C-alpha positions as CSV (number, residue, x, y, z in Angstrom):
1,M,115.1,110.4,134.5
2,P,113.6,107.7,136.6
3,F,115.0,107.5,140.1
4,F,116.3,104.0,140.9
5,K,115.9,103.0,144.5
6,E,118.3,100.3,145.7
7,R,116.3,97.3,146.4
8,G,116.5,95.9,150.0
9,P,116.8,92.2,150.7
10,G,116.0,91.1,147.1
11,I,119.4,92.1,145.6
12,H,122.3,90.2,147.0
13,S,125.0,90.7,144.4
14,L,126.4,93.4,142.1
15,R,125.2,91.5,139.1
16,G,121.7,91.4,140.5
17,W,121.9,95.1,141.2
18,A,123.1,95.8,137.6
19,I,120.3,93.7,136.1
20,A,117.7,95.6,138.2
21,V,119.1,99.0,137.1
22,L,119.1,97.9,133.4
23,Q,115.6,96.6,133.6
24,E,114.4,99.8,135.5
25,V,115.6,102.1,132.6
26,G,114.5,99.7,129.9
27,A,117.9,98.7,128.5
28,I,117.2,95.0,129.0
29,R,114.3,92.7,129.5
30,K,113.9,89.0,130.3
31,C,112.3,86.5,127.9
32,E,108.9,85.8,129.6
33,E,109.0,82.2,128.7
34,H,112.7,81.2,129.3
35,G,114.1,84.0,131.5
36,W,117.1,84.9,129.2
37,L,118.3,88.5,129.3
38,Q,117.6,90.4,126.1
39,D,119.2,93.7,125.1
40,C,116.6,96.2,124.1
41,A,119.1,98.1,121.8
42,D,118.2,101.5,123.4
43,P,121.3,103.7,123.5
44,D,119.5,106.2,125.7
45,A,118.6,103.6,128.2
46,R,122.2,102.3,128.2
47,A,123.6,105.7,128.8
48,Q,121.1,106.3,131.6
49,A,122.1,103.0,133.3
50,L,125.8,104.0,133.1
51,D,125.0,107.4,134.5
52,L,123.0,105.9,137.4
53,A,125.9,103.5,138.1
54,G,128.4,106.4,138.2
55,Q,126.2,108.7,140.2
56,D,124.7,106.3,142.7
57,P,126.5,102.9,142.9
58,P,125.6,100.4,145.6
59,V,127.3,101.4,148.9
60,W,129.4,98.2,149.0
61,V,131.2,98.8,145.6
62,S,133.1,101.6,144.0
63,R,131.7,103.7,141.1
64,D,134.2,102.0,138.7
65,K,133.1,98.5,139.6
66,A,129.4,99.4,139.3
67,I,130.0,100.9,135.8
68,A,131.9,97.8,134.8
69,E,129.2,95.5,136.0
70,I,126.6,97.4,134.0
71,K,128.8,97.0,130.9
72,E,129.4,93.3,131.6
73,V,125.7,92.6,131.9
74,L,125.0,94.5,128.6
75,E,127.8,92.6,126.8
76,S,126.5,89.2,128.0
77,S,122.9,89.9,126.9
78,G,121.8,88.9,123.4
79,D,119.2,90.6,121.3
80,A,117.0,87.4,121.1
81,C,116.3,84.5,123.4
82,P,118.3,81.5,122.3
83,E,115.5,79.1,123.2
84,C,112.7,81.0,121.3
85,P,112.1,80.2,117.7
86,P,113.4,82.9,115.3
87,E,110.8,85.3,114.1
88,V,110.0,84.9,110.4
89,G,108.8,87.9,108.5
């Protein structure tokens, strides 16, 4: 399991922390062209992110808030970028 190190001055919000955790484990990615968050549909990565949130939440929030934020970011991420043309094939 990758070890997530809490980022220093770059993360200023709980949402930013959750996005960083989800990206670190490969549960989400950003569209390179438009920056939208995309769900990678990897159940193992999702579970790993939730485990990390429960075991090592940021010092400024509770474990429950950290887990809830991970879930919120996952729920708000689509499987495709809304600005990219749909893939045909």
